[in-house]
The first five atom37 places (N, CA, C, CB, O) and aatype in JSON, in Angstrom:
{
  "aatype": [12, 14, 0, 1, 8, 2, 1, 7, 6, 0, 14, 1, 13, 10, 14, 19, 15, 19, 14, 0, 2, 5, 10, 8, 5, 13, 0, 10, 9, 7, 0, 15, 9, 6, 10, 6, 1, 9, 6, 0, 6, 1, 3, 1, 9, 10, 6, 15, 13, 14, 6, 10, 1, 5, 0, 16, 19, 14, 10, 6, 10, 19, 14, 6, 14, 0, 5, 19, 6, 6, 14, 5, 14, 0, 0, 1, 14, 11, 0, 11, 1, 16, 9, 16, 14, 0, 5, 1, 8, 19, 9, 15, 1, 1, 12, 1, 0, 18, 17, 0, 1, 1, 1, 11, 6, 1, 6, 0, 6, 5, 11, 11],
  "atom_mask": [
    [1, 1, 1, 1, 1],
    [1, 1, 1, 1, 1],
    [1, 1, 1, 1, 1],
    [1, 1, 1, 1, 1],
    [1, 1, 1, 1, 1],
    [1, 1, 1, 1, 1],
    [1, 1, 1, 1, 1],
    [1, 1, 1, 0, 1],
    [1, 1, 1, 1, 1],
    [1, 1, 1, 1, 1],
    [1, 1, 1, 1, 1],
    [1, 1, 1, 1, 1],
    [1, 1, 1, 1, 1],
    [1, 1, 1, 1, 1],
    [1, 1, 1, 1, 1],
    [1, 1, 1, 1, 1],
    [1, 1, 1, 1, 1],
    [1, 1, 1, 1, 1],
    [1, 1, 1, 1, 1],
    [1, 1, 1, 1, 1],
    [1, 1, 1, 1, 1],
    [1, 1, 1, 1, 1],
    [1, 1, 1, 1, 1],
    [1, 1, 1, 1, 1],
    [1, 1, 1, 1, 1],
    [1, 1, 1, 1, 1],
    [1, 1, 1, 1, 1],
    [1, 1, 1, 1, 1],
    [1, 1, 1, 1, 1],
    [1, 1, 1, 0, 1],
    [1, 1, 1, 1, 1],
    [1, 1, 1, 1, 1],
    [1, 1, 1, 1, 1],
    [1, 1, 1, 1, 1],
    [1, 1, 1, 1, 1],
    [1, 1, 1, 1, 1],
    [1, 1, 1, 1, 1],
    [1, 1, 1, 1, 1],
    [1, 1, 1, 1, 1],
    [1, 1, 1, 1, 1],
    [1, 1, 1, 1, 1],
    [1, 1, 1, 1, 1],
    [1, 1, 1, 1, 1],
    [1, 1, 1, 1, 1],
    [1, 1, 1, 1, 1],
    [1, 1, 1, 1, 1],
    [1, 1, 1, 1, 1],
    [1, 1, 1, 1, 1],
    [1, 1, 1, 1, 1],
    [1, 1, 1, 1, 1],
    [1, 1, 1, 1, 1],
    [1, 1, 1, 1, 1],
    [1, 1, 1, 1, 1],
    [1, 1, 1, 1, 1],
    [1, 1, 1, 1, 1],
    [1, 1, 1, 1, 1],
    [1, 1, 1, 1, 1],
    [1, 1, 1, 1, 1],
    [1, 1, 1, 1, 1],
    [1, 1, 1, 1, 1],
    [1, 1, 1, 1, 1],
    [1, 1, 1, 1, 1],
    [1, 1, 1, 1, 1],
    [1, 1, 1, 1, 1],
    [1, 1, 1, 1, 1],
    [1, 1, 1, 1, 1],
    [1, 1, 1, 1, 1],
    [1, 1, 1, 1, 1],
    [1, 1, 1, 1, 1],
    [1, 1, 1, 1, 1],
    [1, 1, 1, 1, 1],
    [1, 1, 1, 1, 1],
    [1, 1, 1, 1, 1],
    [1, 1, 1, 1, 1],
    [1, 1, 1, 1, 1],
    [1, 1, 1, 1, 1],
    [1, 1, 1, 1, 1],
    [1, 1, 1, 1, 1],
    [1, 1, 1, 1, 1],
    [1, 1, 1, 1, 1],
    [1, 1, 1, 1, 1],
    [1, 1, 1, 1, 1],
    [1, 1, 1, 1, 1],
    [1, 1, 1, 1, 1],
    [1, 1, 1, 1, 1],
    [1, 1, 1, 1, 1],
    [1, 1, 1, 1, 1],
    [1, 1, 1, 1, 1],
    [1, 1, 1, 1, 1],
    [1, 1, 1, 1, 1],
    [1, 1, 1, 1, 1],
    [1, 1, 1, 1, 1],
    [1, 1, 1, 1, 1],
    [1, 1, 1, 1, 1],
    [1, 1, 1, 1, 1],
    [1, 1, 1, 1, 1],
    [1, 1, 1, 1, 1],
    [1, 1, 1, 1, 1],
    [1, 1, 1, 1, 1],
    [1, 1, 1, 1, 1],
    [1, 1, 1, 1, 1],
    [1, 1, 1, 1, 1],
    [1, 1, 1, 1, 1],
    [1, 1, 1, 1, 1],
    [1, 1, 1, 1, 1],
    [1, 1, 1, 1, 1],
    [1, 1, 1, 1, 1],
    [1, 1, 1, 1, 1],
    [1, 1, 1, 1, 1],
    [1, 1, 1, 1, 1],
    [1, 1, 1, 1, 1],
    [1, 1, 1, 1, 1]
  ],
  "atom_positions": [
    [[23.19, -43.53, -20.11], [23.78, -41.57, -21.66], [21.71, -41.06, -20.75], [23.74, -42.29, -25.58], [20.57, -41.49, -20.59]],
    [[22.88, -39.57, -20.39], [21.54, -38.61, -20.97], [20.93, -38.91, -21.38], [21.43, -37.78, -21.64], [21.14, -39.63, -22.36]],
    [[19.58, -38.55, -20.94], [18.45, -37.9, -22.01], [18.38, -36.81, -21.9], [17.12, -38.24, -21.99], [18.69, -36.01, -21.01]],
    [[17.69, -36.7, -23.44], [17.72, -36.21, -24.07], [16.69, -34.67, -23.24], [17.5, -37.13, -25.21], [15.91, -34.7, -22.29]],
    [[17.07, -33.67, -23.96], [15.56, -32.57, -23.37], [15.2, -31.84, -24.93], [16.15, -30.83, -21.78], [15.61, -32.14, -26.05]],
    [[14.61, -31.17, -24.62], [14.25, -30.64, -25.68], [14.12, -29.19, -24.84], [12.96, -31.37, -26.48], [13.75, -29.11, -23.67]],
    [[14.66, -27.63, -26.08], [14.81, -26.65, -25.66], [13.61, -26.03, -24.86], [15.24, -26.07, -26.59], [12.39, -26.11, -25.02]],
    [[14.34, -25.4, -23.98], [14.01, -24.85, -23.06], [13.59, -25.08, -21.93], [0.0, 0.0, 0.0], [13.26, -24.33, -21.01]],
    [[13.64, -26.79, -22.12], [13.72, -27.74, -20.48], [14.82, -27.58, -20.16], [13.5, -29.4, -20.34], [15.79, -27.22, -20.83]],
    [[14.71, -27.91, -18.87], [15.87, -28.6, -17.14], [16.73, -29.64, -18.51], [14.46, -30.22, -15.05], [15.93, -30.22, -19.25]],
    [[18.06, -29.83, -18.79], [18.38, -31.58, -18.74], [17.85, -32.02, -17.69], [19.91, -32.11, -18.67], [18.21, -31.53, -16.61]],
    [[16.68, -33.26, -17.74], [16.61, -34.3, -17.25], [18.29, -35.27, -16.06], [16.12, -34.9, -18.69], [18.11, -36.08, -15.15]],
    [[19.49, -34.84, -16.48], [20.32, -35.55, -15.7], [20.71, -34.53, -14.76], [21.43, -36.24, -16.42], [21.71, -34.94, -14.17]],
    [[20.47, -33.7, -14.48], [21.08, -32.44, -14.0], [19.92, -32.24, -12.49], [21.01, -30.98, -15.46], [18.84, -31.7, -12.75]],
    [[20.19, -32.68, -10.92], [19.15, -32.08, -10.01], [19.06, -31.13, -10.27], [19.2, -32.04, -8.8], [19.99, -30.62, -10.91]],
    [[17.54, -30.09, -9.85], [16.52, -29.26, -10.32], [17.19, -27.75, -9.58], [14.8, -29.86, -9.78], [16.92, -26.71, -10.19]],
    [[18.17, -27.6, -8.09], [18.99, -27.16, -7.54], [19.96, -26.83, -7.84], [19.12, -27.54, -6.97], [20.78, -26.61, -6.95]],
    [[20.44, -26.58, -9.64], [21.9, -26.57, -9.47], [22.09, -24.69, -9.0], [22.8, -27.21, -11.23], [21.63, -23.83, -9.75]],
    [[22.64, -24.4, -8.01], [23.32, -23.08, -8.05], [23.31, -22.11, -9.3], [24.66, -23.35, -7.78], [23.7, -22.67, -10.33]],
    [[23.12, -21.44, -9.37], [23.52, -20.2, -11.0], [25.04, -20.06, -11.23], [22.96, -18.19, -10.73], [25.76, -19.84, -12.2]],
    [[25.17, -20.23, -10.25], [27.62, -20.52, -10.06], [27.89, -21.12, -10.61], [28.71, -21.18, -8.85], [28.97, -21.08, -11.21]],
    [[26.71, -22.34, -10.72], [27.8, -23.77, -10.6], [27.58, -24.37, -12.42], [26.99, -25.41, -8.99], [28.29, -25.03, -13.17]],
    [[26.16, -23.68, -12.56], [25.48, -23.78, -14.07], [26.82, -23.1, -14.67], [23.74, -22.78, -14.42], [27.56, -23.72, -15.43]],
    [[27.04, -21.94, -14.3], [27.66, -21.02, -14.98], [29.1, -21.74, -15.41], [27.76, -19.71, -14.1], [29.54, -21.69, -16.56]],
    [[29.9, -22.58, -14.06], [30.9, -23.16, -14.29], [30.43, -24.62, -15.41], [31.53, -23.4, -12.81], [30.64, -24.28, -16.57]],
    [[30.3, -24.96, -15.39], [29.58, -26.31, -16.51], [29.52, -25.59, -17.63], [27.85, -27.05, -16.18], [29.93, -26.36, -18.5]],
    [[29.2, -24.37, -18.23], [28.83, -23.96, -19.04], [30.06, -23.58, -20.05], [28.02, -23.14, -18.59], [30.31, -23.67, -21.25]],
    [[31.0, -22.85, -18.28], [32.28, -22.33, -18.66], [33.25, -23.37, -19.07], [32.84, -21.56, -17.59], [34.24, -23.05, -19.72]],
    [[32.85, -25.48, -18.51], [33.58, -26.28, -19.27], [33.58, -26.67, -20.75], [33.47, -27.15, -18.73], [34.35, -26.86, -21.7]],
    [[32.57, -26.69, -20.5], [31.65, -26.96, -21.85], [32.01, -25.92, -23.09], [0.0, 0.0, 0.0], [32.21, -26.28, -24.25]],
    [[32.05, -24.69, -22.67], [32.36, -24.18, -23.06], [33.97, -24.32, -24.11], [32.02, -23.64, -22.2], [34.11, -24.29, -25.34]],
    [[34.72, -24.42, -23.3], [36.2, -25.13, -23.55], [36.31, -25.93, -23.71], [37.03, -25.22, -22.96], [37.51, -26.16, -23.6]],
    [[35.8, -26.74, -23.95], [36.3, -28.21, -24.43], [35.82, -28.43, -25.79], [35.73, -29.46, -23.49], [36.24, -29.25, -26.61]],
    [[34.58, -27.3, -25.95], [34.15, -26.73, -27.66], [34.84, -26.04, -28.39], [33.08, -25.92, -27.83], [34.75, -26.07, -29.62]],
    [[35.89, -25.06, -27.53], [36.78, -23.95, -28.23], [37.77, -25.37, -28.92], [37.77, -22.52, -26.89], [37.95, -25.6, -30.12]],
    [[38.38, -26.31, -27.52], [39.75, -27.0, -27.39], [38.87, -27.96, -29.55], [40.05, -28.52, -25.03], [39.37, -28.63, -30.46]],
    [[38.28, -27.7, -29.43], [37.8, -29.24, -30.76], [37.49, -28.26, -31.94], [35.87, -30.56, -30.32], [37.42, -28.74, -33.07]],
    [[37.35, -27.23, -31.81], [37.42, -26.06, -32.83], [38.32, -25.67, -32.86], [36.78, -25.06, -32.8], [38.1, -24.58, -33.37]],
    [[39.84, -25.75, -32.6], [41.06, -24.97, -32.24], [41.91, -26.17, -33.22], [41.48, -24.75, -30.29], [42.65, -26.05, -34.2]],
    [[41.35, -27.51, -32.31], [41.94, -28.55, -33.14], [40.88, -28.98, -34.9], [41.99, -30.02, -31.86], [41.19, -29.8, -35.77]],
    [[40.24, -28.5, -34.88], [39.96, -28.96, -36.43], [40.73, -27.69, -36.86], [38.13, -29.15, -37.07], [41.79, -28.18, -37.25]],
    [[40.82, -26.39, -37.03], [41.12, -25.16, -37.33], [42.63, -25.47, -37.61], [40.72, -24.08, -36.21], [43.05, -24.96, -38.64]],
    [[43.7, -26.37, -36.7], [45.06, -26.77, -37.32], [44.96, -27.77, -38.33], [46.01, -27.28, -36.3], [45.77, -27.8, -39.26]],
    [[43.45, -29.12, -38.17], [43.79, -29.73, -39.59], [43.88, -28.81, -40.48], [42.85, -30.67, -40.12], [44.92, -28.51, -41.06]],
    [[42.38, -28.13, -40.69], [42.33, -27.37, -41.55], [42.87, -26.63, -42.28], [41.95, -27.05, -41.39], [42.56, -26.37, -43.44]],
    [[44.2, -25.97, -41.33], [45.57, -25.14, -42.12], [46.55, -26.43, -42.55], [46.61, -23.86, -40.84], [47.21, -26.35, -43.58]],
    [[46.6, -27.36, -41.89], [47.27, -28.45, -42.43], [47.53, -28.98, -44.06], [46.64, -29.34, -41.8], [48.41, -29.0, -44.92]],
    [[45.94, -29.42, -43.81], [45.64, -29.54, -45.07], [45.75, -28.31, -46.85], [44.39, -29.87, -44.61], [45.93, -28.5, -48.05]],
    [[45.49, -27.09, -45.91], [45.91, -25.67, -46.69], [46.92, -24.52, -45.86], [44.39, -24.81, -47.03], [46.66, -23.71, -44.97]],
    [[48.15, -24.85, -46.56], [48.69, -23.8, -45.72], [48.31, -22.92, -46.28], [49.99, -23.66, -45.45], [47.4, -22.67, -45.49]],
    [[48.22, -22.28, -46.93], [48.4, -20.71, -47.38], [47.11, -20.28, -46.81], [48.57, -20.32, -49.16], [46.65, -19.17, -47.08]],
    [[46.66, -20.9, -46.24], [45.56, -20.08, -45.03], [45.86, -19.35, -44.03], [44.81, -20.88, -44.27], [45.19, -18.74, -43.2]],
    [[47.28, -19.52, -44.24], [48.29, -19.25, -42.93], [48.42, -17.75, -43.27], [49.98, -20.2, -42.87], [48.48, -16.94, -42.34]],
    [[48.49, -17.2, -45.0], [48.3, -16.48, -44.57], [47.16, -15.26, -44.15], [48.94, -16.48, -44.9], [45.97, -15.56, -44.19]],
    [[47.64, -13.56, -43.65], [47.03, -12.99, -43.03], [45.66, -12.34, -43.21], [47.72, -12.46, -42.81], [44.78, -12.06, -42.4]],
    [[45.8, -12.12, -45.21], [44.48, -11.83, -45.46], [44.14, -12.95, -46.74], [44.3, -10.11, -45.83], [45.0, -13.46, -47.46]],
    [[43.37, -13.08, -46.79], [42.71, -13.9, -47.55], [43.33, -13.74, -49.6], [40.93, -13.4, -47.1], [42.71, -12.97, -50.35]],
    [[44.09, -14.28, -49.94], [43.92, -14.13, -51.8], [43.16, -13.24, -52.01], [43.29, -15.34, -52.72], [42.26, -13.16, -51.18]],
    [[43.14, -12.23, -53.13], [42.19, -11.73, -53.62], [41.23, -12.72, -54.55], [42.72, -10.68, -54.22], [40.07, -12.44, -54.82]],
    [[42.09, -14.23, -55.12], [41.59, -15.09, -56.32], [40.24, -15.64, -55.9], [42.63, -16.33, -56.71], [39.27, -15.88, -56.61]],
    [[40.41, -15.81, -54.48], [40.23, -16.32, -53.65], [38.38, -15.86, -53.17], [41.49, -16.03, -52.84], [37.59, -16.81, -53.22]],
    [[37.9, -14.72, -52.83], [37.04, -13.83, -52.86], [36.02, -13.56, -54.02], [37.68, -12.92, -52.64], [36.55, -13.05, -55.01]],
    [[35.4, -13.66, -54.06], [34.1, -13.91, -55.19], [34.2, -12.54, -55.12], [32.42, -14.79, -54.85], [34.47, -11.91, -54.1]],
    [[33.85, -11.85, -56.77], [33.29, -10.89, -57.27], [31.73, -10.57, -56.57], [33.33, -11.2, -58.71], [30.78, -11.32, -56.38]],
    [[32.0, -8.72, -56.21], [30.39, -8.85, -55.9], [29.17, -8.93, -56.32], [30.08, -8.26, -55.49], [29.54, -8.03, -57.08]],
    [[28.2, -9.09, -56.57], [26.9, -8.85, -56.93], [26.63, -7.83, -58.49], [26.3, -8.14, -55.55], [25.91, -6.96, -58.0]],
    [[26.67, -7.73, -58.86], [26.74, -6.88, -60.03], [24.88, -6.4, -59.25], [27.08, -7.9, -62.06], [24.08, -7.22, -58.81]],
    [[24.78, -5.61, -59.29], [23.13, -4.39, -58.78], [22.39, -4.18, -60.29], [23.73, -2.13, -57.99], [22.62, -3.03, -60.67]],
    [[21.6, -4.91, -61.22], [20.95, -4.15, -61.94], [19.94, -3.55, -61.42], [20.64, -4.65, -62.84], [19.39, -3.9, -60.38]],
    [[19.59, -2.46, -62.21], [18.71, -1.43, -62.31], [16.87, -2.11, -62.25], [19.2, -0.62, -63.85], [16.58, -2.95, -63.1]],
    [[16.06, -1.79, -61.5], [14.79, -2.41, -61.32], [14.25, -2.26, -62.07], [14.1, -2.23, -60.51], [14.14, -1.11, -62.52]],
    [[13.5, -3.48, -62.73], [13.02, -3.07, -64.1], [11.35, -2.47, -63.57], [13.04, -4.65, -65.39], [10.78, -2.59, -62.49]],
    [[10.94, -1.85, -64.76], [9.68, -1.01, -64.06], [8.64, -1.93, -63.54], [8.9, -0.01, -65.12], [9.31, -2.6, -62.76]],
    [[7.53, -2.34, -63.49], [6.48, -3.42, -63.12], [5.71, -3.45, -64.75], [5.27, -2.87, -61.56], [5.41, -2.51, -65.5]],
    [[5.55, -4.88, -64.89], [4.91, -4.83, -66.54], [3.68, -4.57, -65.95], [4.95, -6.34, -67.74], [3.58, -4.36, -64.74]],
    [[2.72, -4.57, -66.73], [1.56, -4.56, -66.75], [0.35, -5.59, -66.66], [1.57, -4.08, -67.51], [0.36, -6.49, -67.49]],
    [[-0.91, -5.53, -65.55], [-1.47, -6.46, -65.5], [-1.7, -6.81, -66.72], [-2.33, -6.38, -64.81], [-2.15, -5.91, -67.43]],
    [[-1.46, -8.48, -67.51], [-2.67, -8.45, -68.95], [-4.11, -8.27, -68.74], [-2.72, -9.88, -69.77], [-4.67, -8.8, -67.79]],
    [[-4.82, -7.43, -69.72], [-5.6, -7.34, -69.44], [-7.03, -9.32, -69.47], [-5.58, -5.98, -70.23], [-7.29, -10.28, -70.19]],
    [[-7.35, -8.78, -68.33], [-8.45, -9.76, -68.89], [-8.93, -10.45, -69.55], [-8.97, -9.69, -69.0], [-10.1, -10.11, -69.75]],
    [[-8.68, -11.18, -69.98], [-9.44, -12.04, -71.49], [-11.1, -12.08, -71.08], [-8.73, -14.14, -71.76], [-11.51, -12.69, -70.09]],
    [[-12.12, -11.17, -72.2], [-13.47, -11.66, -72.54], [-13.74, -12.18, -73.43], [-14.24, -11.01, -72.59], [-13.12, -11.97, -74.47]],
    [[-14.97, -13.24, -73.34], [-15.79, -14.39, -73.91], [-16.75, -13.44, -74.47], [-16.41, -15.62, -72.84], [-16.74, -12.34, -73.91]],
    [[-17.46, -13.57, -75.29], [-18.38, -13.08, -76.2], [-19.98, -14.36, -76.04], [-17.41, -13.05, -77.95], [-20.18, -15.45, -76.58]],
    [[-20.41, -13.95, -75.53], [-21.75, -14.73, -75.28], [-21.65, -15.87, -76.21], [-23.17, -13.84, -75.58], [-21.84, -17.02, -75.81]],
    [[-21.17, -15.41, -78.15], [-21.74, -15.83, -79.19], [-20.11, -17.49, -78.28], [-21.71, -14.49, -81.23], [-20.45, -18.6, -77.88]],
    [[-19.5, -17.27, -78.28], [-18.33, -18.39, -76.96], [-18.66, -18.83, -76.16], [-17.31, -18.0, -76.13], [-18.44, -20.01, -75.86]],
    [[-19.31, -18.04, -75.51], [-19.86, -18.86, -73.89], [-20.97, -19.63, -74.9], [-20.8, -17.53, -72.14], [-20.17, -20.22, -75.64]],
    [[-22.19, -19.95, -75.35], [-22.89, -20.66, -75.73], [-22.26, -22.07, -76.47], [-23.62, -19.86, -76.38], [-22.6, -23.21, -76.16]],
    [[-21.39, -21.77, -77.38], [-20.52, -22.95, -77.56], [-20.02, -23.73, -76.51], [-19.5, -22.62, -78.18], [-20.29, -24.92, -76.46]],
    [[-19.29, -23.17, -75.63], [-18.76, -23.91, -74.59], [-19.87, -24.31, -73.89], [-17.81, -23.24, -73.77], [-19.52, -25.04, -72.96]],
    [[-21.2, -24.13, -73.95], [-21.57, -24.6, -72.7], [-22.59, -25.7, -73.06], [-22.13, -23.46, -71.75], [-23.14, -26.26, -72.12]],
    [[-22.99, -26.19, -74.65], [-23.41, -26.61, -75.46], [-22.36, -27.87, -75.16], [-23.55, -25.74, -76.64], [-22.8, -28.99, -74.9]],
    [[-20.52, -27.52, -75.24], [-19.62, -28.65, -75.42], [-19.56, -29.34, -74.22], [-18.28, -28.28, -75.84], [-19.63, -30.55, -74.02]],
    [[-19.37, -27.93, -73.04], [-19.88, -29.13, -71.73], [-21.07, -29.86, -71.4], [-19.85, -28.6, -70.55], [-21.16, -30.74, -70.54]],
    [[-22.24, -29.3, -72.37], [-23.64, -30.76, -72.08], [-23.28, -31.97, -72.41], [-25.12, -30.72, -73.03], [-23.58, -33.02, -71.84]],
    [[-22.65, -31.84, -73.3], [-22.29, -33.32, -74.38], [-21.67, -33.38, -73.3], [-21.45, -33.52, -76.09], [-22.31, -33.61, -72.27]],
    [[-20.33, -33.2, -73.27], [-19.25, -33.99, -71.96], [-19.82, -34.72, -70.84], [-18.37, -32.91, -71.11], [-19.36, -35.75, -70.34]],
    [[-20.99, -34.01, -70.43], [-21.43, -34.64, -68.67], [-22.67, -35.14, -69.18], [-21.7, -33.32, -67.06], [-23.6, -35.28, -68.38]],
    [[-22.84, -35.43, -70.47], [-23.74, -36.36, -70.86], [-23.55, -37.45, -71.04], [-24.2, -36.17, -71.67], [-24.34, -38.37, -70.8]],
    [[-22.13, -37.56, -71.65], [-21.67, -38.63, -71.72], [-21.01, -39.15, -70.95], [-21.28, -38.72, -72.46], [-20.86, -40.31, -71.33]],
    [[-20.26, -38.9, -69.64], [-20.08, -39.32, -68.59], [-21.33, -39.63, -67.49], [-19.21, -38.5, -68.26], [-21.06, -40.1, -66.39]],
    [[-22.42, -39.39, -67.79], [-23.72, -39.57, -67.25], [-23.87, -40.89, -67.95], [-24.86, -38.39, -67.56], [-24.7, -41.52, -67.28]],
    [[-23.55, -41.49, -68.78], [-24.23, -42.86, -69.67], [-22.6, -42.98, -69.26], [-25.1, -42.9, -71.74], [-22.35, -42.28, -68.28]],
    [[-22.28, -43.18, -69.41], [-20.89, -43.52, -69.06], [-20.81, -44.36, -67.77], [-20.06, -42.22, -68.9], [-20.48, -45.54, -67.71]],
    [[-21.3, -43.29, -66.4], [-21.06, -44.06, -65.34], [-21.83, -45.46, -65.52], [-21.45, -43.29, -64.1], [-21.45, -46.61, -65.73]],
    [[-23.47, -44.66, -65.28], [-24.97, -45.52, -65.48], [-24.44, -47.15, -66.02], [-26.18, -44.59, -66.99], [-24.68, -48.26, -65.55]],
    [[-23.41, -46.57, -67.56], [-23.47, -48.26, -67.57], [-22.31, -48.92, -67.36], [-23.92, -48.86, -68.87], [-22.24, -49.95, -68.03]],
    [[-21.07, -48.63, -66.43], [-20.57, -49.13, -65.64], [-21.07, -49.47, -64.32], [-19.77, -48.62, -65.66], [-20.6, -50.36, -63.61]],
    [[-22.02, -48.74, -64.04], [-22.78, -49.07, -62.77], [-24.3, -50.56, -62.8], [-23.51, -47.31, -62.41], [-24.76, -51.25, -61.89]],
    [[-24.6, -50.52, -64.24], [-25.4, -51.46, -64.71], [-24.79, -53.19, -64.66], [-25.69, -50.91, -66.15], [-25.47, -54.21, -64.53]],
    [[-23.28, -53.09, -64.82], [-22.58, -53.98, -65.69], [-22.77, -55.26, -63.82], [-20.46, -53.14, -66.57], [-22.31, -56.4, -63.81]]
  ]
}
């Protein structure tokens, strides 16, 4: 089995000194094999869906073009909510109590 290679690197199963015209011939052979595979797949699809043999796709199968909506004007950014000094003081007291409770709980766990 040939070794896999990364893009940009030469495949490991080819000699390093392959002439450019021979490399082109290899690519041409590979491309023709791939084209035969694609054509065989096309034939299988057309056997399954004979209505696709028509020259154009029926309009029912073509999706409607997307309706383009007019861009809405950008919404104004909300004003930054400020808090009063009294509200800040209440929050500060609440957080001090919260952290004091957490410290006591942590100390109680460490004593166990």
